[in-house]
DRENVOMI-179643 format. One line per field, with one value per residue (C-alpha): z, x negated, y. Coordinates in nm, 4 decimals. Layout:
up = [Z / ...]
east = [X / ...]
north = [Y / ...]
//
This chain:
up = [-8.3915 / -8.1091 / -7.9198 / -7.9608 / -7.8785 / -7.5244 / -7.4774 / -7.5391 / -7.2784 / -7.0219 / -7.0540 / -6.9871 / -6.6523 / -6.3886 / -6.1720 / -5.8544 / -5.6220 / -5.7229 / -5.6229 / -5.2750 / -5.2566 / -5.3495 / -5.1015 / -4.8349 / -4.8638 / -4.8941 / -4.5626 / -4.3684 / -4.4673 / -4.3852 / -4.0320 / -3.9737 / -4.0227 / -3.8041 / -3.5367 / -3.5988 / -3.5745 / -3.2642 / -3.0755 / -2.8895 / -3.0072 / -2.7349 / -2.6263 / -2.6135 / -2.2740 / -2.1928 / -2.3914 / -2.2411 / -1.8775 / -1.9733 / -2.1417 / -1.8076 / -1.5834 / -1.7672 / -1.6202 / -1.8665 / -1.9408 / -1.7943 / -1.9836 / -2.0116 / -1.8744 / -2.0696 / -1.8465 / -2.0940 / -1.9911 / -1.9934 / -2.0700 / -1.6412 / -1.5334 / -1.1606 / -1.2713 / -1.4337 / -1.1288 / -0.8584 / -1.0713 / -1.0977 / -0.7129 / -0.6518 / -0.8698 / -0.7287 / -0.3947 / -0.2681 / -0.2710 / -0.2258 / 0.0051 / -0.1812 / -0.0755 / 0.2595 / 0.3589 / 0.6181 / 0.5458 / 0.6173 / 0.6870 / 0.4669 / 0.6531 / 0.5306 / 0.4736 / 0.7256 / 0.6073 / 0.5674 / 0.8063 / 0.6605 / 0.6091 / 0.8354 / 0.7492 / 0.9421 / 0.7942 / 0.4416 / 0.5195 / 0.6601 / 0.3244 / 0.1270 / 0.3149 / 0.2648 / -0.0848 / -0.1130 / 0.0779 / -0.1781 / -0.4568 / -0.3205 / -0.2314 / -0.6009 / -0.6779 / -0.5274 / -0.2500 / 0.0309 / 0.2632 / 0.1530 / 0.2239 / 0.5440 / 0.6606 / 0.4913 / 0.6891 / 1.0174 / 0.9852 / 0.9032 / 1.2041 / 1.4204 / 1.2761 / 1.2633 / 1.5865 / 1.5752 / 1.2685 / 1.3490 / 1.0453 / 0.8462 / 1.0875 / 1.0939 / 0.7412 / 0.7541 / 0.9698 / 0.7640 / 0.4778 / 0.6765 / 0.7757 / 0.3745 / 0.2945 / 0.5589 / 0.4431 / 0.0953 / 0.1963 / 0.3833 / 0.0481 / -0.1406 / 0.1346 / 0.0979 / -0.2948 / -0.4585 / -0.6452 / -0.8861 / -1.1457 / -1.1335 / -1.2860 / -1.0051 / -0.7403 / -0.9471 / -1.0279 / -0.6550 / -0.5740 / -0.7871 / -0.6573 / -0.2678 / -0.4053 / -0.5229 / -0.1899 / 0.0048 / 0.1360 / 0.0256 / 0.3058 / 0.1779 / -0.1852 / -0.1320 / -0.0005 / -0.3209 / -0.5687 / -0.4107 / -0.4660 / -0.8339 / -0.8665 / -0.7755 / -1.0362 / -1.3124 / -1.2319 / -1.5407 / -1.5153 / -1.6048 / -1.4838 / -1.1683 / -1.0934 / -1.1553 / -0.9164 / -0.6344 / -0.6967 / -0.6559 / -0.3618 / -0.1852 / -0.2878 / -0.1115 / 0.1988 / 0.2221 / 0.1399 / -0.1109 / -0.1906 / -0.2680 / -0.4710 / -0.6669 / -0.6884 / -0.8210 / -1.0437 / -1.2363 / -1.2929 / -1.4769 / -1.7024 / -1.7698 / -1.9364 / -2.0586 / -2.1295 / -2.1845 / -1.8007 / -1.7288 / -1.8848 / -1.7334 / -1.3714 / -1.4581 / -1.4620 / -1.1821 / -0.8577 / -0.6655 / -0.6818 / -0.5178 / -0.1842 / -0.4289 / -0.6943 / -0.5295 / -0.5176 / -0.7530 / -0.8227 / -0.9323 / -1.1533 / -1.3347 / -1.3967 / -1.5514 / -1.7536 / -2.1362 / -2.2412 / -2.4500 / -2.8070]
east = [-2.8999 / -3.0699 / -2.7480 / -2.6924 / -3.0645 / -2.9833 / -2.6870 / -2.9105 / -3.1868 / -2.8948 / -2.7585 / -3.1047 / -3.1483 / -3.0124 / -2.7174 / -2.8055 / -2.5654 / -2.7509 / -3.0592 / -2.9030 / -2.7729 / -3.1360 / -3.2919 / -3.0889 / -3.1069 / -3.4995 / -3.4839 / -3.2992 / -3.5144 / -3.8170 / -3.6270 / -3.5913 / -3.9441 / -4.0512 / -3.8159 / -3.9812 / -4.3078 / -4.2641 / -4.1604 / -4.4400 / -4.4244 / -4.4165 / -4.7840 / -4.8736 / -4.9305 / -4.5711 / -4.5603 / -4.8264 / -4.6994 / -4.3963 / -4.5017 / -4.7104 / -4.4169 / -4.2622 / -4.2864 / -4.4131 / -4.1467 / -4.1803 / -4.2158 / -3.9329 / -4.0275 / -3.9595 / -3.7297 / -3.6683 / -3.7196 / -4.0713 / -4.2150 / -4.2252 / -4.5215 / -4.4134 / -4.0623 / -4.2484 / -4.4837 / -4.1962 / -4.0177 / -4.3124 / -4.3544 / -4.0184 / -3.9996 / -4.3328 / -4.1413 / -4.3238 / -4.1804 / -4.4327 / -4.3155 / -4.2587 / -4.4782 / -4.3455 / -4.1316 / -4.2284 / -4.2973 / -4.0457 / -4.1236 / -3.9406 / -3.7445 / -3.6258 / -3.2469 / -3.0935 / -3.0326 / -2.6662 / -2.5492 / -2.5014 / -2.1566 / -2.0374 / -1.8374 / -1.5802 / -1.5092 / -1.5632 / -1.2903 / -1.0521 / -1.1049 / -1.0098 / -0.6911 / -0.5960 / -0.6396 / -0.4070 / -0.1594 / -0.1341 / -0.1322 / 0.1679 / 0.3368 / 0.2582 / 0.4449 / 0.7211 / 0.6961 / 0.7369 / 0.8151 / 0.5286 / 0.2982 / 0.4347 / 0.3118 / -0.0003 / -0.0404 / 0.0344 / -0.2098 / -0.4698 / -0.3627 / -0.3856 / -0.7368 / -0.9143 / -0.8750 / -1.2184 / -1.1410 / -0.9708 / -0.9570 / -0.8322 / -0.5490 / -0.4026 / -0.3843 / -0.2121 / 0.0438 / 0.1187 / 0.1591 / 0.3895 / 0.6210 / 0.6304 / 0.7117 / 1.0084 / 1.1389 / 1.1616 / 1.3438 / 1.5762 / 1.6702 / 1.6916 / 1.9626 / 2.1598 / 2.1703 / 2.5348 / 2.5240 / 2.8247 / 2.7561 / 2.6378 / 2.3018 / 2.2489 / 2.2997 / 2.0928 / 1.7962 / 1.7514 / 1.7759 / 1.4809 / 1.2639 / 1.3537 / 1.2797 / 0.9476 / 0.8827 / 0.9482 / 1.3040 / 1.4598 / 1.8085 / 1.8607 / 1.8158 / 2.0793 / 2.3086 / 2.3119 / 2.2933 / 2.6445 / 2.7544 / 2.6637 / 2.8002 / 3.1543 / 3.1211 / 2.9735 / 3.0800 / 2.9329 / 2.6453 / 2.3391 / 2.0897 / 2.2282 / 2.3160 / 1.9808 / 1.8195 / 2.1005 / 1.9229 / 1.5855 / 1.6456 / 1.8301 / 1.5455 / 1.2952 / 1.5233 / 1.5384 / 1.8974 / 1.8416 / 2.2178 / 2.3100 / 1.9897 / 2.0672 / 2.4262 / 2.3715 / 2.1170 / 2.3751 / 2.5927 / 2.3422 / 2.2365 / 2.5836 / 2.6060 / 2.2619 / 2.1114 / 1.7648 / 1.7339 / 1.6082 / 1.3062 / 1.2317 / 1.3415 / 1.0930 / 0.7988 / 0.9494 / 0.7393 / 1.0241 / 1.1870 / 0.8930 / 1.0998 / 1.3142 / 1.1077 / 1.1126 / 1.4718 / 1.6757 / 1.9720 / 1.6787 / 1.4733 / 1.7824 / 1.8675 / 1.5255 / 1.5083 / 1.5876 / 1.9364 / 1.9600 / 2.0140]
north = [9.9183 / 10.0558 / 10.0419 / 9.6795 / 9.6226 / 9.8290 / 9.5833 / 9.2885 / 9.3946 / 9.4850 / 9.1223 / 8.9655 / 9.1522 / 8.9031 / 8.9858 / 9.1768 / 8.9332 / 8.6339 / 8.7678 / 8.8716 / 8.5226 / 8.3656 / 8.5903 / 8.5420 / 8.1726 / 8.1974 / 8.4153 / 8.1705 / 7.8779 / 8.1065 / 8.1956 / 7.7994 / 7.7383 / 8.0015 / 7.8890 / 7.5241 / 7.6338 / 7.8768 / 7.5465 / 7.3299 / 6.9970 / 6.6983 / 6.5975 / 6.2250 / 6.2119 / 6.2053 / 5.9077 / 5.7268 / 5.7913 / 5.6712 / 5.3438 / 5.3313 / 5.3282 / 5.0532 / 4.6931 / 4.4517 / 4.2117 / 3.8250 / 3.5665 / 3.3288 / 3.0144 / 2.7476 / 2.4665 / 2.2008 / 1.8254 / 1.7588 / 2.0875 / 2.2134 / 2.0787 / 2.1194 / 1.9732 / 1.6530 / 1.6233 / 1.5877 / 1.3617 / 1.1093 / 1.1381 / 1.0499 / 0.8022 / 0.6413 / 0.6927 / 0.9906 / 1.3330 / 1.6077 / 1.8911 / 2.2347 / 2.5626 / 2.6763 / 2.3959 / 2.1232 / 1.7739 / 1.5304 / 1.1837 / 0.9241 / 0.6679 / 0.3613 / 0.2938 / 0.0683 / -0.3053 / -0.3845 / -0.6500 / -0.9753 / -1.1075 / -1.3731 / -1.6952 / -1.5796 / -1.2572 / -1.4007 / -1.6511 / -1.3811 / -1.1706 / -1.4719 / -1.5403 / -1.1700 / -1.1860 / -1.5017 / -1.3369 / -1.0333 / -1.2503 / -1.4252 / -1.0686 / -0.9532 / -1.2839 / -1.1539 / -1.4891 / -1.2750 / -1.5532 / -1.7223 / -1.4132 / -1.3727 / -1.7042 / -1.7063 / -1.3124 / -1.4805 / -1.7696 / -1.5040 / -1.3275 / -1.6255 / -1.7978 / -1.4526 / -1.2659 / -1.0700 / -0.9293 / -0.6321 / -0.4279 / -0.6923 / -0.7916 / -0.4343 / -0.4565 / -0.8015 / -0.6526 / -0.3801 / -0.6374 / -0.8203 / -0.5490 / -0.4611 / -0.8136 / -0.8010 / -0.5098 / -0.6472 / -0.9766 / -0.7346 / -0.5221 / -0.8516 / -0.9712 / -0.6190 / -0.6478 / -0.7067 / -1.0354 / -1.0306 / -1.2763 / -1.6965 / -1.5886 / -1.3058 / -1.5976 / -1.8526 / -1.5865 / -1.4938 / -1.8715 / -1.9658 / -1.6884 / -1.8364 / -2.1941 / -2.0377 / -1.8763 / -2.1555 / -2.0738 / -2.3671 / -2.3447 / -2.0074 / -2.1025 / -2.3610 / -2.1153 / -1.9215 / -2.2127 / -2.3019 / -1.9280 / -1.9406 / -2.3253 / -2.1820 / -1.8993 / -2.1546 / -2.5110 / -2.6501 / -2.4807 / -2.7573 / -2.5448 / -2.4477 / -2.8481 / -2.9252 / -2.6589 / -2.7487 / -3.1287 / -2.9876 / -2.7892 / -3.0742 / -3.2946 / -3.0843 / -3.0331 / -3.4564 / -3.4680 / -3.7849 / -3.8426 / -3.5060 / -3.4551 / -3.7728 / -3.6723 / -3.2759 / -3.4486 / -3.6868 / -3.4290 / -3.2104 / -3.4830 / -3.5235 / -3.1772 / -3.1898 / -3.5297 / -3.3624 / -3.2809 / -3.6602 / -3.5895 / -3.2539 / -3.4379 / -3.7490 / -3.4686 / -3.2576 / -3.2533 / -3.1293 / -3.4739 / -3.6379 / -3.7668 / -3.9681 / -4.0665 / -4.4055 / -4.4479 / -4.6705 / -4.4671 / -4.1788 / -4.4251 / -4.4983 / -4.1505 / -4.0532 / -4.3963 / -4.3232 / -4.4144 / -4.7586 / -4.7743]
//
């Protein structure tokens, strides 16, 4: 029994290695605490000197509309016609803007003639446009700038006419379409030439015969105008009603033969 009691007493004793470990940990902690105690703590004076050296942050200005008093004041003064000089700048006296020169009647007439020529040019009536620009140059010699523009437009119209003359016409419709454009531009003689070419390619074309009658009426060839109109009505009787309202036949409107052609047929 005594031996068992001794064994129990031996088991209750702590292990020497555990003591060494715990003792070692305690000593390390103690050494660390001693080292920290040995270091001098930073004084509050260093913090205060750093704070003193820092520049205080500037307040951000509010530049929103209506919250900047200097800007609002300048806006009011500029609206009233008076601008206050800024600090350090010299005051500049305000000068009134020169009054615009009144446009003369001659200038307005030249502009109107120029615009009419431009409209004819865009309508591809180049011959009439050239005539209008030439009239402008003759009637308004003092308007140098407008005259220069008119001369440039004349040159462009002449180029268009040359291009049109170089175009190859293969069908009767090609000749007819160019003839209609020439009739509208006032070049009746050249239009009649193209209509003759179209008639050779399409001898029974009532629209070609009608255009030939109108071209000859505008040229003053009354007999030829009536003859072509008769053929046109023969192929298409409805053309007589169109001829009765067409201003191109004013030169032959009093001719008995023309009146007979445009009269409605008897039932």
